[in-house]
C-alpha positions as CSV (number, residue, x, y, z in Angstrom):
1,M,-39.4,-10.3,-69.5
2,R,-39.4,-8.4,-72.7
3,K,-36.2,-8.8,-74.7
4,N,-35.5,-5.1,-74.4
5,F,-35.4,-5.3,-70.6
6,V,-33.1,-8.4,-70.8
7,S,-30.6,-6.7,-73.2
8,K,-30.5,-3.6,-71.0
9,G,-30.0,-5.8,-67.9
10,E,-27.1,-7.5,-69.8
11,N,-25.6,-4.1,-70.6
12,A,-25.9,-3.1,-66.9
13,V,-24.1,-6.3,-65.8
14,E,-21.3,-5.8,-68.3
15,S,-21.0,-2.1,-67.2
16,G,-20.7,-3.1,-63.6
17,H,-23.8,-1.4,-62.5
18,V,-24.6,-4.1,-60.0
19,N,-23.0,-2.8,-56.9
20,S,-24.1,-5.5,-54.3
21,L,-25.9,-8.8,-54.1
22,V,-27.3,-10.7,-51.1
23,S,-29.0,-14.1,-51.4
24,D,-31.1,-16.2,-48.9
25,A,-31.4,-19.7,-49.9
26,D,-33.9,-20.5,-47.1
27,L,-36.3,-17.7,-48.0
28,H,-35.5,-18.0,-51.7
29,L,-34.8,-14.3,-52.0
30,I,-32.1,-12.1,-53.5
31,R,-31.5,-8.5,-52.9
32,G,-29.1,-6.0,-54.4
33,K,-28.3,-2.5,-55.5
34,V,-28.2,-1.5,-59.2
35,H,-26.8,1.7,-60.4
36,A,-29.0,3.9,-62.6
37,S,-28.0,4.1,-66.3
38,M,-28.1,8.0,-66.6
39,E,-28.2,9.3,-63.0
40,D,-25.8,9.2,-60.1
41,R,-28.0,7.0,-57.8
42,Q,-28.7,3.5,-56.9
43,Y,-32.0,1.6,-56.8
44,N,-32.8,-1.3,-54.3
45,V,-34.0,-4.4,-56.1
46,E,-35.6,-7.5,-54.5
47,V,-36.6,-10.7,-56.3
48,E,-38.6,-13.5,-54.7
49,F,-38.7,-17.2,-56.0
50,D,-40.7,-20.2,-55.3
51,S,-39.4,-23.6,-54.1
52,D,-38.4,-24.5,-57.7
53,W,-36.6,-21.1,-58.1
54,V,-39.0,-19.8,-60.4
55,I,-39.5,-16.0,-60.2
56,Q,-42.6,-15.1,-58.2
57,S,-42.3,-11.4,-57.8
58,A,-39.8,-8.6,-58.1
59,T,-39.7,-5.0,-56.9
60,C,-37.4,-2.0,-57.4
61,N,-37.6,1.6,-56.2
62,C,-37.1,3.1,-59.6
63,P,-40.0,4.9,-61.3
64,R,-40.8,1.6,-63.2
65,G,-40.1,-0.6,-60.3
66,Q,-43.8,-1.6,-59.5
67,M,-44.0,-3.4,-62.9
68,R,-40.8,-4.4,-64.7
69,C,-37.5,-2.7,-65.3
70,H,-34.0,-3.5,-66.5
71,H,-32.7,-3.2,-63.0
72,M,-34.5,-6.4,-62.0
73,A,-33.1,-8.2,-65.0
74,A,-29.6,-7.1,-64.3
75,L,-29.8,-8.4,-60.7
76,I,-31.2,-11.7,-61.9
77,L,-28.6,-12.1,-64.6
78,F,-25.8,-11.3,-62.1
79,A,-27.1,-13.7,-59.5
80,R,-27.3,-16.5,-62.1
81,D,-23.5,-16.1,-62.8
82,N,-22.3,-15.4,-59.4
83,I,-24.4,-17.5,-56.9
84,S,-23.7,-21.2,-56.6
85,V,-26.3,-23.8,-55.7
86,T,-24.1,-24.8,-52.8
87,D,-24.0,-21.3,-51.3
88,K,-25.3,-21.3,-47.8
89,E,-25.3,-19.1,-44.7
90,C,-22.2,-19.2,-42.6
91,V,-23.4,-21.4,-39.8
92,W,-19.9,-21.3,-38.1
93,S,-20.3,-17.6,-37.3
94,K,-23.6,-18.0,-35.4
95,P,-23.2,-17.7,-31.6
96,K,-23.5,-20.9,-29.7
97,Q,-26.9,-21.3,-27.8
98,V,-26.5,-21.7,-24.0
99,R,-28.0,-25.1,-23.2
100,D,-27.8,-24.7,-19.4
101,P,-28.9,-21.2,-18.4
102,E,-28.4,-21.9,-14.7
103,V,-25.7,-19.8,-13.1
104,K,-23.3,-21.7,-10.9
105,K,-20.9,-20.5,-8.3
106,L,-17.1,-20.9,-8.7
107,S,-17.0,-23.0,-5.5
108,D,-19.5,-25.3,-7.2
109,L,-17.5,-25.5,-10.4
110,Y,-14.2,-25.9,-8.7
111,P,-14.7,-27.4,-5.2
112,P,-11.7,-27.2,-2.9
113,K,-9.5,-30.3,-2.6
114,D,-9.2,-32.1,0.6
115,H,-5.6,-31.1,1.3
116,R,-3.6,-30.9,4.5
117,S,0.1,-30.1,4.7
118,T,0.6,-31.2,8.3
119,A,-0.7,-34.2,10.2
120,R,-1.5,-32.2,13.3
121,D,-2.1,-28.6,14.2
122,L,0.9,-26.5,15.3
123,T,1.4,-25.5,18.9
124,E,1.7,-21.9,20.0
125,E,5.4,-22.6,20.9
126,E,6.1,-23.8,17.4
127,I,4.5,-20.8,15.9
128,K,6.5,-18.5,18.2
129,Q,9.8,-20.3,17.3
130,F,8.9,-19.8,13.6
131,R,8.2,-16.2,14.2
132,Q,11.5,-15.6,15.8
133,K,13.3,-17.2,13.0
134,L,11.6,-14.8,10.5
135,S,12.4,-11.9,12.5
136,V,16.0,-11.8,11.2
137,F,14.7,-10.9,7.8
138,D,13.4,-7.6,9.1
139,G,9.8,-7.9,7.7
140,S,10.9,-8.8,4.1
141,V,9.0,-12.2,4.4
142,G,5.2,-12.0,4.1
143,F,4.7,-14.5,7.0
144,S,6.3,-12.0,9.3
145,W,3.3,-9.8,9.0
146,L,0.8,-12.6,8.9
147,L,2.1,-14.2,12.1
148,S,2.4,-10.8,13.9
149,E,0.4,-10.5,17.1
150,E,-3.0,-8.7,16.7
151,S,-3.4,-5.4,18.6
152,D,-6.5,-4.7,20.5
153,Q,-8.3,-1.8,18.7
154,E,-10.1,-0.8,21.9
155,E,-6.9,-0.6,23.7
156,N,-5.3,1.4,20.9
157,A,-8.2,3.9,20.9
158,A,-7.9,4.6,24.6
159,S,-4.2,4.7,24.6
160,P,-2.2,8.0,24.3
161,I,-0.2,6.5,21.5
162,T,-3.0,7.6,19.0
163,V,-3.7,11.2,18.1
164,D,-7.3,11.4,16.9
165,I,-7.3,14.8,15.3
166,E,-10.6,14.1,13.3
167,S,-12.6,13.6,16.6
168,L,-11.2,16.7,18.0
169,I,-12.0,18.9,15.1
170,F,-15.6,17.7,14.7
171,H,-16.2,17.8,18.5
172,E,-18.9,20.2,19.7
173,D,-16.4,22.0,22.2
174,Y,-14.0,22.7,19.2
175,V,-16.7,24.1,17.2
176,T,-17.9,26.4,20.0
177,A,-14.5,27.3,21.3
178,D,-13.4,30.9,21.0
179,D,-9.7,30.1,20.5
180,K,-9.7,26.9,18.5
181,L,-5.8,26.8,18.3
182,R,-5.6,27.0,22.1
183,Y,-8.2,24.2,22.5
184,L,-6.2,21.9,20.3
185,E,-3.0,22.6,22.1
186,D,-4.6,21.8,25.4
187,Q,-6.2,18.6,24.1
188,L,-2.9,17.4,22.4
189,K,-0.6,17.8,25.3
190,V,0.7,14.6,27.0
191,D,2.0,14.1,30.6
192,D,5.2,12.5,31.6
193,E,3.4,9.0,32.2
194,S,2.0,9.0,28.7
195,I,5.4,10.0,27.3
196,K,7.1,7.0,29.0
197,L,4.2,4.7,28.0
198,I,4.5,5.6,24.3
199,A,8.3,5.2,24.5
200,E,7.9,1.7,25.9
201,Q,5.2,0.7,23.4
202,T,7.2,2.0,20.3
203,V,10.6,0.4,20.9
204,G,11.8,-1.0,17.7
205,Q,10.1,1.6,15.5
206,Q,9.8,0.2,12.1
207,S,9.6,-3.4,13.3
208,N,7.0,-2.5,15.8
209,P,3.3,-2.0,14.5
210,R,2.5,0.4,17.2
211,W,5.2,2.8,15.9
212,L,3.0,3.3,12.7
213,L,0.0,4.4,15.0
214,A,2.3,6.6,17.1
215,R,3.8,8.5,14.2
216,K,0.5,9.4,12.5
217,N,-0.3,13.0,12.9
218,R,2.9,13.6,14.6
219,L,6.1,15.4,13.5
220,T,8.7,12.8,13.4
221,A,12.3,13.2,12.4
222,S,11.7,12.1,8.8
223,N,9.2,14.9,8.4
224,F,11.2,17.8,10.1
225,S,12.6,19.1,6.9
226,A,9.4,19.1,5.0
227,V,7.6,21.0,7.7
228,I,10.3,23.6,8.3
229,A,10.5,24.2,4.5
230,A,6.6,24.7,4.4
231,C,6.8,27.1,7.3
232,G,9.5,29.1,5.7
233,R,7.4,29.4,2.4
234,Q,4.2,29.9,4.4
235,R,2.6,27.4,2.0
236,F,1.3,24.1,3.2
237,P,0.3,22.0,0.2
238,P,-2.0,18.9,0.5
239,S,1.0,16.6,-0.1
240,L,2.4,17.8,3.3
241,F,-0.7,16.7,5.2
242,K,-0.6,13.3,3.2
243,R,2.9,12.8,4.3
244,L,2.2,13.6,8.0
245,L,-0.8,11.1,7.8
246,G,1.6,8.3,6.7
247,T,0.0,8.0,3.2
248,Y,3.3,8.2,1.3
249,N,6.0,5.6,1.1
250,I,9.3,7.3,2.3
251,E,11.4,4.2,2.2
252,H,13.5,5.5,-0.7
253,L,14.8,8.4,1.2
254,K,18.5,8.3,2.1
255,A,17.9,9.4,5.8
256,I,15.3,6.7,6.2
257,Q,17.5,4.0,4.7
258,W,20.4,5.1,6.9
259,G,18.3,5.1,9.9
260,N,17.1,1.5,9.2
261,M,20.7,0.4,8.7
262,K,21.9,2.0,11.9
263,K,18.9,1.4,14.2
264,G,20.8,-1.7,15.7
265,N,23.6,0.7,16.9
266,P,21.8,4.1,17.6
267,I,23.9,7.2,17.9
268,I,22.7,9.4,20.8
269,R,23.6,13.0,20.7
270,R,22.9,15.9,23.1
271,F,20.6,18.5,21.6
272,P,19.8,22.0,23.2
273,K,16.4,22.1,24.8
274,C,13.7,23.7,22.8
275,Q,12.6,27.0,24.3
276,S,8.9,26.5,23.7
277,C,9.2,22.8,24.8
278,P,11.6,22.7,27.6
279,D,11.0,19.3,29.0
280,W,12.1,16.4,26.7
281,N,12.4,12.8,27.5
282,M,14.4,10.4,25.3
283,A,13.6,6.7,24.7
284,P,15.9,4.4,22.6
285,R,16.0,6.1,19.1
286,M,13.1,8.3,19.9
287,W,12.6,11.9,21.1
288,L,9.3,12.8,22.9
289,S,7.9,16.2,23.9
290,R,5.0,17.3,26.1
291,C,3.4,19.6,23.3
């Protein structure tokens, strides 16, 4: 290089015009950005070396960059003073290569251990006794639900204990009915035998899983206040129907807590008969109506 380029390059380095520098020891290459002397812009400079680190070629995007310019000299001088012979690429930051690309199942990686807590299978009588011992905790133990007897879905579907409103609404008879309200009232009526059957199957209420089926889509005592208030306002929000469907957890209500605490000693009072529903039958801790 001419001495003029070298002296200008030294001045550029001393003036801090070399803004960035990147070196690649494997490719014998350095790249950087050098600020112009008189203009507010940067030039991209690239210098290539041979295996002995002798300059092979250099490029710059300044007007003189296709031949020689002081920007090349500035980058080379800056690299001489700031790049060590031991500088290498950070190999510890490279991602590890997957040696085994085969995907394995968790069951293959962690096979189940051959463990057995008992030397023999429990008998039905032992399971029944264990279930009775857990019954004193009133469902607070998870095993109470796991050991509960399974209910027959077909029996529940045909039983009057369930009220399938969805099937009635989408039925062809309801769609073509002139008086849809009258149709629903006729379909939802229950006779005396069904009332007695529901009362027998729902004894125990909260501790009886059939009670959860029986109270769905029905107006139970815990929902009376919400329904009466909605009728008084003539507004029926979606939250009211979610409550009737049993979606909400109402265990925090004082009335529910009092009922759960007192259900072992029920208090039965005489209520006047409803004018629209004159026939009422009463089961333990439960009122049933035909309509």
